[in-house]
N, C-alpha and C positions, 0 to 999 in steps of 0.2 A: 659802375664800380670804379674806385680810385685805387691806384697801386703804385709800387715802386718799380722802376725800370733800371736794373743793374746792367752792367756791361755784358754779363753772360746771357741775360734775358734778351737784350737787344740783338746779340749775335744769333741767338736761337730763332727769334722772330725773322731776322733777315734771311737766315738759311731756309726757313720754311716758306717764305713768301717771295724769294728771289725769282724773278721771271726767267733768268738764265739757268739752264740745267747745270747742276753742279756735278762734279766727279767725286768718287769716293776718297780721293786724296786731298780734297780741299779741307781746310780746318773747320769750316762750318759743318760738314758732315760729321766729323768726330765729336764736335760739341753737341750736335743734335742727337747722335747716337748715345752719348753719355747721359744726356738729359732724359732719354727714353728708358734708361735702364731701371729706374725705380718702378715704372709701370710694367715693363717687360718682366722684371723679376717677380713682381706680384702676380702677373698673369701666369708665369711658369708655375709658381707655387699652387695657385688656385686650379689651373688647368691640370697639373700633374695629379693632385689628389682627387680632383673632380673626375679625371679620367678613370682612376681606379674605382671611384664610387659609381661612375656611370657604367663601367663594365659590370660591376656587381649588380647595378640596377637593370642592365640589359639581361643579365642572367636571371634576375628575379622576374622580369617581364616575360622572358622566354618560358620559364616554368609556369607562370600564371596563365599565359596564353595557351599553353599546351594542356594545362589542367582544366581551365574553364571554357576555352575556345570561343567561337562566335555563337554563344548560347545566351538564353535569358539570364542564367546564373552569372555569366561573364559580364553582361551588361549591368546587372544589379551590383555586382562587386565593384566594378570600375566606377560606377556612379557614386557609391559610398566612399570609395577611395578619393574621388575628386573633391568632395566637399571640404574636408579638413585641409587639403592641400590648396584649395582656393583661398581659404583664410590665411594660410601660411604665406602665400604669395602677396596677398593684400596687406595684411597686418605685420607679418614678420619680415620677409625678404623684400617686400614691396613698399607700400605707402608709408608705414610707420618708420621703417628703416630709412627711407629717403628723407623723411622729415627729421628723424632723430640724429643721423650721422653728422650732417653739417653743423648742427647746434653743439653736439657733443665734441666734435673736432675743434670747434672754435673755443670752447671752454678749456679743453686740454691744451690747446696752443697758447692761450692766455696764461694759464698756470705755468706752463713750461718756460715761456719767454720772461715772465715776471719773477721766476724763481720761487713762486709761492706754492703752497700746498694745493692739491687738486680736490679740495673738499666740495667745491661747487659742482665740478664735473661728476664726482661720485654721487652727490645728492641727486643730481639730474638723472643719472643712469638708474639709480635706485628707484626714484619716483616713477620713471617711465616703465620700468619692469612691473612695479606694483599696480599701476593703472592698467597696463596691458593684461595682467593676471586677473584683475577684477572684471574687466570688460569681457574678455574671452570666457572667463568662468561663468559670468552671467549669461552669455550667449549659449554656452553649453547647457546650463540648467534649463533655459527656455526651450532650446531645441529638443532636448530629451523629453520634456513634459509635453510639448506639442506633438511629437511623434507617438508617444505613449497614448495620449488622448485620442489621436487619430486611429491608431490600431485598435483601441478599446471600443470606440464608437462606430467604426466603419462597418464592422461585420462583413469584411471583404471576403469574397470567395475566390479571389485571384491570388494564387500562391506566389506568383512572380512579383506582384506588387508588394505583398506582405514581406517577402524575403528582402526586397530592396530597402524598405523602410527599417526593417530590423537590423540590417547590416549597417545602415547609416547610424543607428543608435549605438551599435558596438564601436564604430570607428570615430564617432564624434569627440570622445575625450582626447583623441590625438590632436585635435585642433588647438586648444590652449597651450599644450605642451610644445608643439612644433613652432608656434608663434613666439613663445618665450625663448626657445632655443635660438631662433633666428635673430632676435634682437640682441641676445647675449653674443651672438656671432658678430653683429654689427659693432659692439663694443670692442671685441677682439680685433676686428679689421681696422678700426680707428687707431689702435695701438700697433698696427703693422703686422698683426698675427693672423694670417689668413688660413693657416694649416688646420687648426682644430675645427673650424666651421666647415671647410671644404671636405674634411674627412668624416664629419658626423653622420652623413647619410649612409656611410658604409655599415654603421650599426644597424640601421633599419633594414638594409638590404640583406645582411647576413642573417638576421633573425627571421625575416620573411622566408628566405630560401630554406633555412633549417626546418621551419614548420611546414612548408609546402612540399618538400621533397618526399617525405613518407607517403603523402596522399598521391603524388604523381606516380610513384612506382607501385602503388597498391594494385592488386589484380582487378578490383572493382571499386574505384575510388569514390568515397562519399564527398561529392563536390560541394554540397550545401554545408556539411560539417567543416570542410576545408576552408570555406569562405569565412565562417565564424572564427575559426582558430587563427587564420592569417590576420583578420581584423584585430583580434586581441593582441597578437604579436606586434602589430604596428603601435598600439598604445604603450606596450612595455618599452618599445624602442624609443618612443617620445620621452618617457621618464629618464632613460639612460642618456639621451642626447642633452637634456637639461643638466643632468648631473655632470656630464663631461664638460660642458661649457663652463659651469660654475667652478669646476676643478681647475680648468685652464686660466680662469680669471682670479684665482685665489691670491696671487701676488700683484694683481694689476689694479683692482678696484676694491675699495673699502665700502661695503654696502651699509647704507644708513637708513634709519627709520624716520618716519614722519611724512606728512603730506604738505605740499606747498604749491598747489596748482596755480596760485596767483603770481608765482615768480616769473620774471621776464623770460627765461628760457622755456618754461612750460607754456606760457602764453603763446610764444612764437611757434612752438611745436604743435600745439592744438590748433592754432590758426592756419598752419600749413597742411594739417593732416587731411581734412576733407578734400581739398583740391588735389592733393597727391593721391588719395585713394582713387579718385576718378581718373586722374592723369595716367598713373602707372598701372592702374587695374584694367586697362583696355583689353589686353590679351587675355587676362584672367576672366573678365566679365564675358568677353566673347566666347571663351572656352566653356564657361558655365552655361551660357545660352545654347551653345552647341549641344551640351549634355542634356539640357531640358528638352530641346527639339528631338534629339536622338532617343531620349527615354520616354517620349510621349506614348508609344505603343505599350510600354510597361506600366507607366504611372496613370495613364488616362484610358487608352484604348486604341483600336485599329482604325478609327475614323476621327475626323475633325470637321465639325459643323455638317455632319452627315456625309462627308466625302471620304473615300478611302485614303488613308494616310500613306505617303510614298515610302516611309521607312518601316522597319519591322523590329522585332524584339532583339535581333542580332546587331542592329545598327550601332548602338552605343559601345558594345564590346569591340567591334571592328574599328570604330573611330578612336576609342581611347587607347587601344593597344598600338594603333598605327601612329598616334601622336608621339608615342615614346621613341619612334624611330627618327623623326625629324628633331625631336628635343635632345637627342643624344649629342650631335655636334653643337647644337645651340647651347646646351648646358655645359659641355666641356670647354668650349672656346668662347662662344658669343657672350654668355653670362659671365664667364671668367674675366673678360676684358672690362665689362661694365662694373663688376664687383671690385676689380682692382683700381679702376679709374675714379670711382666715386669719391673715396677719401682724398685722392690727390686733387681732384677738382674742388672739393670743399676747402682744402688747405690753401689753394691758390685763388679762392673766390675774390680776394681783394688785390690780386695781382693780374691785371688784364692780359699781359703778354704771356705769362706762364699759363694762365687759364686757357687761352686760345691755343697755345702750342700743345698742351696736354689733350685738349679736345680733338685737335686734328690728328694726333698720333692714335688716339682711341678709335676714331673713325677709320683711319687707314688700317689698323690692325684688325678691326671687326670685318671690314670689307675683304681684306686679304684672306681671312679665315672663312668667312661666310659664303663667298661666291663659289669657290670650288666645292664647298659642302653642298650647296644648292644643286649645282650641276651634277655632282657625283651621285646624289640621291635620286635624281631623275633618271640617270643612266642605269642604275642598279636596282631600281624599285622592284621589279618582278622577281629577280633572284633573291633579293633581301627578304621580301615578305615570304617567299617560299621557304627559305632556310629558317626563318624565325617561326613560322606558324604551321608548316605542313610537316610531313614525315611520320614515321611510325609512332603510334600512341598519342598523337595530337588530337585534341578535341575540336580543332579548327577544320571546317569543311573546305573542299577545294574551291567552292564558290566564295566562301568567306575570305580565303587567301587572295583570290583575284580581286575582290572588292577592296581589300586592304591595299593592294598595289595601286588601285585607282585613287584611293584616299591619299596615299603618299605622293602621288603625282600632283595632287592639289596643294599639299602643304609645302613640298620641297622647293619650288621656285622662289620662295620668299624667305628662306632661312637667313640670307644676308640682310634682308630688311628687318627681320625680328632682332637681329644682333645690333644693327645700327640704331634702331629705335631705343633700345635699352641705354646705349651710350648717350644719344641725343637728349633723351628725357632726363637723365641724371645730370646733364650739364645745366638744364634749367633749374633743377632743384638745388644743385650746389650753389647757383647764383642767387637763390632765394625767390625765383619766379615759379610759383606753383600753378598759376592760373592759366598760362598759355598752354601747357600740356593738357590741362583739364578741359579747356574748350575744344581743343583738337580731338581729345579722346572721346568726348561726348558725341561729336559728329561721327567718329569712327564706329562707335557702338551702333549708331543708327544705320550707317552704311552696311555694316556686317549683318545686322538683323534683316535689312531689306534684301540683301543678296541671298541670305539663307532662305528666306521665304520664296524667292524666285528660283534658286538653283536646285533645291532638293527634288522638285517635281521631275526634272530631267536627269539629274546626276546622282540622285540618292544621297547617301551620306558623304560622297565625294564633293557634293555641292557645298557642304559646310566647310570643307578644307579650302576650296577655292575662294570662298567668301573671306576666310581668315587671311589668306595671302593678299587678296586685293586690298583689304582694309590696312594691312601692315605696310604695303608699298605706298599707299596714299598718305598714311600717317607720317611716314618718313619724309615724303615730299613737303608736307606742311610744316613739320618740325624743323627741317633744314632751312626753309624759307624764313621761318619765325626766329631762328637762332641769330640772325643778323642783328636783332635788337639787343642781344646779350653781349656780343663781341665787338660790334661796330665795324667788323670786317667779316667777309664771307668765311664760314667754316671750311667750305670746299674751295680753297684757293688753288692757284695753278699747280703748285707742288703736290697738293693732295689729289687733285684730279689726275695729274700725270701718273701718280703712284697707282691710282685705281685703274687707269687704262692699262698699265703694266700687269696688274692683277688679272684683268679681263683677258689679256694676251696669254698669260701663263695658263689660265683656266681653259682657254680655247685649245691650246696645245695639249693639255691634259685630256680634254674631251675627245679630240681626234685620236689620241693614243689609246684610250679606253675603247673607243669604237672599233679601231683596227684590231686590237687584241681580241675583242669579242668575235670579229669576223674570222680570225685565224685559229682560234681555239674552238674546236668542235667537241662538245660534251653532250651527253644525252639529257633529255628533259626530265630528269629525276631530281630527287633531293640532293644526292651527292653531286650530280652535274651542276645544279644551281650553286652549291657550296664551292665547287671548283671555279666556276665562272666568277662568283663574287670575290673569291680570293685573288684571282688574276686581275680583276678590275681594280680592287683596292690597292694591290701592290703596284701595278703599272701606273694607275692614276696618281697615287701619292708620290711615287718616285719621279715621274715625269714632271709633276707640278713643282716639286722642290728643285729639280734640275733646271726647269724653265725659269724659276725665280732667281736662281743663281746666275744663269746666263743673262737675264734681263737686269741683273744688279739690284734686285728689290731689297730695300733696306729693312722692310718689315721682317723678313726672314732673319736678318742679322740681329734685329732687336730681340727676337724671340729665342735665339739660340746662343747669343754671346753672353757670357756670365759677367764680364767686366769690359 
């Protein structure tokens, strides 16, 4: 990469790489804090709206978990829910967005700097949406026909298997809608408008809650009927999300007709797409493989090659509902940093100093948020799963709740790694390197699959969670080492490592405080007791971590809270 090095950029780099520890009163700190504000402001916007959405999603999952429980219906519903969301993460928020946003950002920047109209950028966005609609629409038709043919010809006498495939058919139309909404969100984000995209999932959550609540409070709920109605509500929500995004873009983009796949921007996008699918899709592919492994007793049977299978028809429900718990902090904060940083990295892709400084700030913010989230989830796992899944009227069994706690123990230790992987991967894509993350991702899929095959025999569905965590940490190590080729300087310089050490210190103080609070607070082993302990742990942990960050002078806290 070639770039311009202005005085502000040089002072920023000097501040971030200076081997002498700086004090908050030094001018370099003020300049770095000011430079961090565009990223921090975007993170606040995405995190704030995502926080509302995630709380609504947490309420949705709480209702669904209590309605379906750790049953075969719950496993079938969550598998059907996972498939369109897999495509959303690959084509919408993931691979296509990662290939689309840098190209679209460059076209917009060229138009803005040259004072010319933005016809090329509008044409590129229009064509991308059109191609996405055609591809995902074609996949939808093929998927529906394949499932219909299977159900017609199989003459299956297994109601659980038939229910699973029929629910997939109901929810599959959500796939193209949510993918298109995600790319429209990428257009908005490139224009600095993060709010509509971050708020769009609220529509889905509200609709699902509205449809599910009557079934939950029914005296004898029809859980199979509820699954179909909730699936249909998700499809309606997809239509509304697309309409919302188009409304938000009405004054931003002029949609244009015509196809021009041979244009240079489209050639570059298509050339990047496959490597990015593989590179960014590691977590999603691993999650899908986890679903297939967990659904084996429903889709195939209780044995494999004549040997009794170590999982049962409840495994996918337990795994899927528990994934929501670790994805809560990841989605609110970890993905928020990656979402906010990607357009900034793309904008600075030709300015090495700015690119490196932005990447380092993203890594620091993700670590600052992810490590206490990891440790906190480990500490509260039993009380959290009890509050979420047990209690009066819940279809979750006590054994299922205990198994969910074991799964959360497997996922939680790597929340920080999931967060940093999103930032590190986007740095490669913003710089135009799609092959390095792809090669690393392919190895990680193999590692995850091998660990799955080994761990499930001793740990059950919790083995799938531990495999995901191990793969994520290993992927981060390899991405960090490979990033040296991008920046020609270590992304984890002394200033960044010192900041991460301070975060570890604040997290240690938090963990001790939560442990001591748990020792002094004596509450019964009931649902209300778990709720009380969880409230104390969250309150004490959050307060002590913030206080420790203030005492240690952690600038990440200042970046996230200071408006100007």
